[in-house]
N, C-alpha and C positions, 0 to 999 in steps of 0.2 A: 199382600190384596190384588195381586194383577188382575187386569181384567181379563176375558172370557169371551168365547163366541156365543151367542145366541144362542145354538143349541149343547151347549154347557150349562148357561145360567137359567134356558128354561127345564132341562131338566132338576137342577138344582129347587128351580122356585117349585117346580112339580114334586118334590119330597118334602120341602118345606108346610107344604099345603096338605100334604097326606098327614107327616109326622105332627105337625099344630094343629088341627081337627081333630086326629085321635087322641092328644092327648086336654085338649078343651074339653073331650066328650069326658073323659075319663076324670077331668077333674084337678090335673096334674095344676097345682101353681106354677106358672114359670111366665117367665116375657122374652121375646126374640133377643139376643143379642148380635155381637160378631158384625163381618160385614153386611148379613140380609141384613142386621138393624138400620145399619148404615144408609143401603137402598132404602130400603120402606121409609126413612126421614130425609130421602133428595139429592144422598150422595149417587154417582153413578155407580152401575153395576160395577161389583169389585170382588165377584164371590166363589168362593172354591168349596165351601162346604156349609151346613146349616147350624148355628147356637144358639140354644136355648139357651138363658141360666134361670135356675131351680131350685128350691129349698134341697139340703140333702137327703132331709127326712120321706120327698118326695120321687127318690131315686128310685125305689124299690117298683113305685107303680107306673111311675114311667116306661122303666125295660121292661115292664110287663105287658104295657099297653101298644110299644114297637114291636115287642115279639108276636104277639096276637095282629098286628099289620103285616105280617111278614120279615120284619127285619132282622136282620142278625146283631145282637147285640155283641158286646165286648167291653172287660175292666180292664183298661192297660195299667202299666205301673204308676203312672201319674197319679198325685189323693187330690184332684181335684176336680175332675170327670170321667165321665161311663162315653162309650161311643154306639152306637148304630150304624148299619148301615144297610138300604135297600136291595132290592133284587138287584139292581143298573150299578150300585158301588158307591152310591152316593154315601156322602156320611155325614151324619147326624154328631153335634157332638152333646152331650147334655152336662153342665157346664155348672158344678153348686159350689167353687169359688174362686172369684175373680180378685185377678191378683193380690192373692195370696190372705184374701178376705172372707170370710162365707157368705153367700146370699142371703140375702133378709127378708123377713116378710115386709121391710119397710123399701126395700129397693125394688120388689117386685107388685108392694101398691101406689109408687112413683109412677110404673108402667102404664103407657097410654095406648088407649086400644087405635092402631092404624089398620086401614084396608090394604092387605099385601098380596097381588095378586088373585085380586076378588074373594080375599078372605078377613075376615077381621081381627086382628094377632094383637095382645099387649106387645109393647116395642118399649126395650128402655128406655127411661128418659133419657134424654140428649147428653145430659150432663154427664150422668151413671157412665152411658154410652163412652163418654171420650176420657174419663176417668179410667174403664177399663181398658182402653186403649193404650194410655200414656203413663201407666203406670207400670206395666212389667216393663217397660225400657229400661237397658244395661249399655255395657260396654262389648258386651254379647249379641244383642238383639236391641239395634237403633236405628231404625228403617226412617228418617223424619219421612222422606221422599214420598213414601204409598201412602203417609198420614197424611199430608198437607191436603190431598187435595178432596178428601172425605171428612175433614174435619174443616175444611172453606165450606165444601154445601150446604153444613150445617150452622153454621158459627152463628148464626141468630139466634138459633134452639137451644143452645147452652146458657149457662149461669157460669160466665169466668171466673170472678171471682172466688165461686165454689169451687170451681176445676184450681184455680191457682189456689187455695189454700189446703185443699186436700194433698196435691203434689208437692208441697214444699221441700217436705224432707229429703226429695229425690233428684238428686243432681238433675238426671238426662229427664224425666216430663217434665221438669221446672223449666229448665234450657228449652225445651220443645214449645211452652209458655210462652217464653221472652221471644224465639223465635217469630211466632205468630203475629204478637204487637209488633215489632221490628218493621215486616213484611205489611203490617197495617191491615192485616186480617180481621185481627181482633181488636179494639181499644185497650189500652193501658187497664190492668188489672187493681184491682186493693185484693189483699189477702186479709182476711181475718185470722181471728187466731182459734176459729174452730175447723179443727180437721179431721170429723169425724166421716165417715164411710166406711161401707154401704148405707 
């Protein structure tokens, strides 16, 4: 999630606007996710692509819509997303499974409309967004340093008790929550027994 120049950020935001407005017009159920969602929620720009969360059943319509806008689409070997590239090569990930759990209608219903680069788009709820970032942490990918500034910028928007409950089974994600508490970025959490997500 490294930062980028204004030129790169502007190109990504232009692609976000084209893709997002097209998906909205086509009636695709989606929400902005990833670094762009963090940016929409007040974090510093740390963008390298555009991520949209959507229902798996809406993937064909989303791909058809983006192809109609001139995007080149691809189905990678991963079984949780498909990809689209605009004419400049900017990547749009269409993600239908976050942290090995299917994107649900309930998650998309919790998304909030936020003005992103002069376009109102549904953006993942901050709690869902943070969970989607930290649940995949593992011994092979455990970069707390890049997550800290993003999470710090959004901390007041997040239900940390819910985050702590959902990520409790993951030693890497739950340790990140403990780190946030010890750094006094968030207040001590009080996890509940409700670990349902998304």
